[in-house]
C-alpha positions in Angstrom: 80.2 -4.1 -142.8 78.6 -6.7 -140.5 80.4 -7.5 -137.3 83.7 -9.4 -137.8 83.4 -9.0 -141.6 83.8 -11.3 -144.5 86.8 -13.0 -142.9 84.4 -14.6 -140.4 81.2 -14.9 -142.5 82.9 -16.7 -145.4 82.8 -19.9 -143.4 79.1 -19.7 -142.8 77.7 -21.7 -145.6 75.7 -24.9 -146.2 78.6 -27.2 -146.5 80.4 -26.0 -143.5 77.2 -26.1 -141.4 76.6 -29.7 -142.4 80.2 -30.8 -141.9 80.2 -29.2 -138.4 77.4 -31.5 -137.3 79.2 -34.5 -138.8 82.4 -33.6 -136.9 80.4 -33.2 -133.7 78.7 -36.5 -134.0 81.9 -38.4 -134.8 83.9 -36.7 -132.0 81.3 -36.6 -129.3 83.3 -37.5 -126.2 81.6 -35.9 -123.1 83.8 -35.6 -120.0 83.0 -38.2 -117.3 81.7 -40.8 -119.8 85.0 -42.0 -121.1 84.0 -45.7 -120.8 81.1 -45.1 -123.2 82.8 -43.0 -125.9 83.0 -45.8 -128.4 79.4 -46.7 -127.8 78.3 -43.1 -128.6 79.8 -43.1 -132.1 77.3 -43.0 -135.0 78.5 -46.4 -136.1 77.3 -48.0 -132.9 74.4 -45.7 -131.7 71.8 -44.2 -134.0 72.0 -40.5 -134.1 68.5 -38.9 -134.7 68.1 -35.3 -136.0 65.1 -33.2 -134.9 64.9 -29.7 -136.3 62.5 -27.0 -137.4 62.8 -24.3 -140.1 66.5 -23.9 -141.1 67.6 -26.7 -138.7 64.9 -28.8 -140.5 66.6 -28.0 -143.9 69.9 -29.1 -142.5 68.4 -32.3 -141.1 67.0 -33.2 -144.5 70.3 -32.3 -146.2 72.3 -34.4 -143.8 70.2 -37.5 -144.6 71.2 -37.0 -148.3 74.8 -36.1 -147.6 75.8 -38.2 -144.5 73.2 -40.9 -144.0 75.7 -43.1 -142.2 76.2 -40.4 -139.5 72.6 -39.4 -138.9 70.3 -42.3 -139.0 66.9 -40.6 -139.2 65.5 -37.0 -139.3 62.3 -35.3 -138.3 62.3 -32.1 -140.4 59.6 -29.7 -139.4 58.6 -26.7 -141.6 61.8 -27.1 -143.7 61.9 -24.9 -146.9 64.3 -27.1 -148.7 63.8 -25.2 -152.0 66.2 -22.2 -152.0 64.7 -19.4 -154.2 65.6 -15.8 -154.6 62.0 -14.6 -155.4 59.8 -15.7 -152.5 56.8 -13.4 -153.1 54.5 -16.3 -151.9 55.5 -15.8 -148.3 52.6 -13.4 -147.5 50.4 -15.2 -150.0 50.1 -18.0 -147.5 48.9 -15.6 -144.8 46.3 -14.1 -147.2 44.9 -17.6 -147.9 44.2 -18.2 -144.2 42.3 -14.9 -143.7 38.5 -14.4 -143.7 37.5 -13.4 -147.1 36.3 -9.9 -146.2 39.5 -9.1 -144.4 41.6 -10.5 -147.2 39.7 -8.4 -149.8 40.1 -5.2 -147.8 43.7 -5.9 -147.1 44.4 -6.2 -150.8 42.3 -3.1 -151.7 44.1 -1.0 -149.1 47.5 -2.2 -150.2 46.8 -1.4 -153.8 45.3 2.0 -152.8 48.4 3.0 -150.8 50.8 1.9 -153.6 48.7 3.8 -156.1 48.7 7.1 -154.1 52.4 6.9 -153.4 53.1 6.3 -157.0 50.6 8.6 -158.8 49.1 10.9 -156.1 49.7 14.7 -155.8 52.2 16.0 -153.3 49.3 16.8 -150.9 47.7 13.4 -151.3 51.0 11.7 -150.7 51.6 13.8 -147.6 48.1 13.2 -146.2 48.4 9.5 -146.8 51.8 9.2 -145.1 50.6 11.3 -142.1 47.5 9.1 -141.7 49.5 5.9 -141.6 52.2 7.3 -139.4 49.6 8.6 -136.9 47.8 5.3 -136.8 51.1 3.5 -136.1 52.0 5.9 -133.3 48.4 5.6 -131.8 47.2 3.3 -129.1 43.9 2.4 -127.6 44.6 5.0 -124.9 45.7 7.6 -127.4 43.9 7.0 -130.7 44.7 10.4 -132.2 48.3 11.3 -131.1 49.9 14.5 -132.2 52.6 13.7 -134.7 55.0 15.8 -136.8 53.9 15.9 -140.4 57.4 16.8 -141.6 58.6 13.6 -140.1 56.0 11.5 -141.9 56.7 13.4 -145.1 60.4 12.5 -144.8 59.6 8.7 -144.7 60.3 6.7 -147.8 57.5 5.0 -149.7 59.0 1.7 -148.7 59.0 2.6 -145.0 55.5 4.1 -144.9 53.9 1.3 -146.9 55.8 -1.3 -144.9 53.6 -0.4 -141.9 50.7 -2.2 -143.6 52.4 -5.5 -142.7 52.4 -4.7 -139.0 49.3 -6.9 -138.4 51.3 -9.9 -139.8 54.3 -9.4 -137.5 53.4 -12.5 -135.4 51.6 -14.5 -138.1 54.4 -16.9 -138.8 54.2 -18.6 -135.4 50.8 -17.7 -134.1 48.7 -17.9 -137.3 45.6 -16.0 -138.4 43.1 -16.6 -135.5 45.6 -15.8 -132.7 47.4 -12.8 -134.2 45.7 -11.2 -137.3 42.0 -11.8 -136.6 41.8 -9.2 -133.8 43.0 -6.6 -136.3 40.5 -7.9 -138.9 37.6 -7.6 -136.4 38.4 -4.0 -135.7 38.8 -3.1 -139.4 35.7 -4.9 -140.6 33.5 -3.5 -137.9 35.1 0.0 -137.9 36.0 -0.7 -134.2 32.6 -1.7 -133.1 33.6 -5.1 -131.8 31.8 -4.5 -128.5 28.4 -4.8 -130.2 26.7 -8.2 -129.9 25.9 -9.5 -133.4 25.6 -12.8 -135.1 29.3 -12.7 -135.7 30.2 -13.0 -132.0 27.3 -14.9 -130.4 24.7 -12.1 -130.3 21.4 -11.7 -132.2 22.0 -8.3 -133.9 22.7 -8.1 -137.6 26.3 -8.5 -138.7 28.3 -5.3 -139.0 31.1 -6.7 -141.1 30.1 -7.0 -144.7 30.9 -10.4 -146.2 32.5 -8.9 -149.2 34.5 -6.3 -147.3 34.3 -2.6 -146.7 35.8 -1.5 -150.0 33.4 -3.4 -152.2 30.4 -2.7 -150.0 31.1 1.0 -149.5 34.3 2.5 -150.9 38.1 2.4 -150.5 38.0 5.4 -148.1 35.9 3.4 -145.6 38.2 0.4 -145.9 41.3 2.6 -145.4 39.7 4.2 -142.4 39.0 0.7 -140.9 42.6 -0.4 -141.6 44.0 2.6 -139.7 41.6 1.9 -136.8 43.0 -1.6 -136.7 46.6 -0.4 -136.6 45.8 2.0 -133.8 43.7 -0.3 -131.6 45.8 -3.4 -131.8 49.0 -1.4 -131.5 51.3 -4.1 -132.9 54.4 -2.0 -132.9 54.3 -1.6 -129.1 54.3 -5.4 -128.4 57.6 -6.4 -126.8 59.8 -8.6 -128.9 63.2 -9.9 -127.8 65.5 -10.2 -130.8 69.1 -11.5 -131.2 71.1 -9.3 -133.5 73.9 -11.8 -133.8 71.6 -14.5 -135.0 69.8 -12.1 -137.2 73.1 -11.0 -138.9 74.2 -14.6 -139.3 70.9 -15.6 -140.9 71.0 -12.6 -143.2 74.4 -13.6 -144.5 73.1 -17.1 -145.2 70.0 -15.9 -147.2 72.0 -13.2 -148.9 74.7 -15.6 -150.0 72.9 -18.9 -150.7 69.2 -19.1 -149.8 67.5 -16.0 -151.2 64.0 -16.1 -149.7 63.5 -12.4 -150.7 59.9 -11.8 -149.5 59.0 -9.1 -151.9 55.6 -7.7 -152.9 54.1 -8.9 -156.1 51.6 -6.4 -157.7 50.8 -9.0 -160.3 49.2 -11.2 -157.6 45.5 -10.3 -157.6 45.3 -11.0 -153.8 48.5 -9.2 -152.8 48.7 -7.9 -149.3 52.3 -6.6 -149.5 53.4 -3.3 -151.0 55.2 -3.3 -154.3 57.9 -1.1 -152.9 59.4 -4.1 -151.1 61.1 -5.3 -154.2 63.8 -7.8 -155.2 66.1 -4.8 -155.8 65.4 -3.5 -152.3 66.4 -6.9 -150.7 69.5 -7.2 -152.8 70.6 -3.6 -152.0 70.1 -4.3 -148.3 72.3 -7.4 -148.6 75.0 -5.5 -150.5 75.0 -2.6 -148.0 75.2 -4.9 -145.0 77.9 -7.1 -146.6 79.9 -5.1 -149.1 82.5 -7.8 -149.5 82.1 -11.5 -150.4 78.5 -11.8 -151.6 77.7 -13.2 -155.1 75.7 -10.8 -157.4 72.6 -12.9 -156.4 72.2 -15.7 -153.8 73.8 -18.9 -155.0 70.7 -21.0 -154.5 72.2 -23.9 -156.6 74.4 -24.7 -153.6 71.7 -25.8 -151.2 69.4 -27.0 -154.0 71.9 -29.6 -155.1 70.5 -31.8 -152.3 67.1 -31.9 -154.0 65.2 -28.7 -153.2 61.4 -29.4 -153.6 62.2 -32.9 -154.8 64.6 -33.9 -151.9 63.8 -37.5 -151.1 66.0 -39.0 -148.4 65.1 -42.2 -146.6 64.3 -42.4 -142.8 63.0 -38.8 -142.9 59.7 -37.3 -141.8 58.6 -33.9 -143.2 56.0 -32.0 -141.2 54.4 -28.7 -142.2 51.7 -26.3 -141.1 48.9 -25.9 -143.7 49.3 -22.1 -143.7 53.0 -21.9 -142.9 54.5 -19.2 -145.1 57.5 -21.4 -145.6 55.5 -24.4 -146.8 55.6 -22.8 -150.2 59.2 -23.9 -150.5 58.9 -27.2 -148.7 58.5 -30.6 -150.3 54.7 -30.5 -149.6 54.3 -27.1 -151.3 51.1 -26.5 -153.3 52.3 -23.3 -155.0 52.3 -24.7 -158.5 52.5 -21.2 -160.0 56.1 -20.9 -158.8 57.1 -24.4 -160.0 56.4 -26.6 -157.0 56.0 -30.3 -158.0 52.7 -32.1 -157.3 53.9 -34.1 -154.3 51.5 -35.4 -151.7 52.0 -36.0 -148.0 51.6 -39.6 -146.9 51.6 -41.1 -143.4 52.5 -44.5 -144.8 55.8 -45.3 -143.2 58.4 -46.3 -145.8 60.7 -49.2 -145.2 64.0 -48.6 -143.4 66.6 -46.9 -145.7 64.1 -46.8 -148.6 62.8 -43.4 -149.8 59.1 -43.0 -150.4 57.9 -42.8 -154.1 59.1 -39.6 -155.7 55.5 -38.2 -156.0 54.9 -38.5 -152.2 56.5 -37.2 -149.0 56.4 -39.1 -145.8 55.1 -36.9 -143.1 52.1 -34.8 -142.0 50.5 -31.5 -142.8 48.9 -30.0 -139.7 45.5 -28.5 -140.5 45.3 -24.7 -140.0 48.8 -24.6 -138.4 51.8 -22.4 -139.2 55.6 -22.5 -138.8 57.1 -25.3 -136.6 53.7 -25.7 -134.8 54.8 -29.1 -133.5 58.2 -28.4 -132.0 57.1 -25.0 -130.7 53.9 -26.1 -129.1 53.3 -24.7 -125.6 52.7 -27.8 -123.4 52.7 -25.9 -120.1 49.4 -24.2 -120.6 49.6 -22.5 -117.2 52.6 -20.4 -118.4 51.1 -16.9 -118.3 54.0 -15.5 -120.2 53.2 -17.3 -123.4 49.4 -17.2 -123.7 49.1 -15.1 -126.9 51.1 -13.2 -129.4 51.3 -10.1 -127.1 53.6 -12.1 -124.8 56.0 -13.3 -127.4 58.1 -16.3 -126.5 59.5 -19.3 -128.3 56.6 -21.6 -127.5 53.3 -21.1 -129.3 50.0 -21.6 -127.5 47.8 -22.1 -130.5 47.6 -25.9 -130.2 49.2 -28.9 -128.7 47.8 -31.3 -131.3 50.7 -30.9 -133.8 53.2 -31.9 -131.1 51.4 -35.1 -130.2 50.6 -36.0 -133.8 54.2 -35.5 -134.8 55.7 -37.4 -131.9 53.2 -40.2 -132.5 54.0 -40.6 -136.2 57.8 -40.2 -135.8 57.8 -42.6 -132.9 56.0 -45.2 -135.1 58.5 -44.5 -137.9 61.4 -45.2 -135.6 59.8 -48.5 -134.6 60.0 -49.4 -138.2 63.4 -48.1 -138.9 65.6 -48.7 -135.8 65.6 -52.6 -136.2 67.7 -52.2 -139.3 70.4 -50.0 -137.8 73.9 -51.4 -137.9 73.0 -54.4 -140.1 70.5 -55.6 -137.5 72.3 -54.8 -134.3 69.0 -53.2 -133.1 66.9 -56.1 -134.2 65.1 -56.2 -130.9 64.3 -52.5 -130.9 60.8 -53.0 -132.5 59.8 -55.2 -129.5 61.3 -53.0 -126.9 59.6 -49.9 -128.3 56.3 -51.6 -128.4 56.7 -52.6 -124.8 57.6 -49.0 -123.9 60.7 -49.9 -122.0 62.5 -47.0 -120.4 65.5 -45.7 -122.3 64.5 -46.6 -125.8 62.6 -43.5 -126.8 
């Protein structure tokens, strides 16, 4: 059982999380500011919510549930549609890839699934050994000695799950910054040092436009994939995790949100093994929390606030074009899983008036991924956060989403704040436009 058990986790749900923030806002009385306590109440001062990912969901929900407590929200990368089957998570990553890398990734995934399902004992053993050796390898030791009995003992799910290692950092760093180095090694069979038309040279391209599998055969593509795993060495990259937060979030998606990121063999462009199934995710939830979970996540609870069609006033939704979580956000384009055809508009709605139901006020950042605005690295001299190999909260891929988001949300606040408290902020539009200190 997870730490503290059901007696503690039963209070971790959507309604409690929302009510906690309402209570905080209504009872915010910081020591030393007693003379200003009454002025800090949501009835006299506009409380503004900024949040990305799950906090973005809560910010959108709170504008539906408690609009008189939180006056406005900037919800970044907020997957407001809770859904058990989220096979589209890795589909977003595939869409952002170069076409040859995408094609080979799909061919290798299907090949591995096929051998593990239908291969002879020797073929399965050889495949497991090859993948395990590549994972254990590094640029300094490309062919390490590994124990075959250990790789034989690995489950199909565990061994095939290694194919997703190149995507470990995709969610926050995107294709170019995290997956492209792997693709370059795979598609050139680790000949990235040769100067070709692909990298500014004059020599003929090594990487075939249609991929290795179609140009040559699946054996060549699989060899290239293993070279990529060994050379980039994703599993050795340091990553600081918080087990308490992880366990808390697991309870939330197991109980209410779902988001089971399973492989979908019916997807012609799948890059995720079929062995990562819905049953696997549910079994993991049940084993971790044997008491208190519903048979399947109760997605109706968070979705009662609107899901894909959530439409609160005074709310800006921001998304990365290739964010895996965009599939379940209000600006989702994944119509095959039921997303409505809503468009993102930068036309600021009137205060306390939702935009038309077929549109979403906000911005979709081109080529960006998860919370690219609020996670932008502004201190570009910070050597500890320059690429995915030095993992930190801030992402160095671009500062543009931050400034674009701040600009649009600031303009929206200029429109909305004057109507706060029946006009008590009537002069706010002028003060903001004058840039007076203390009003932003």
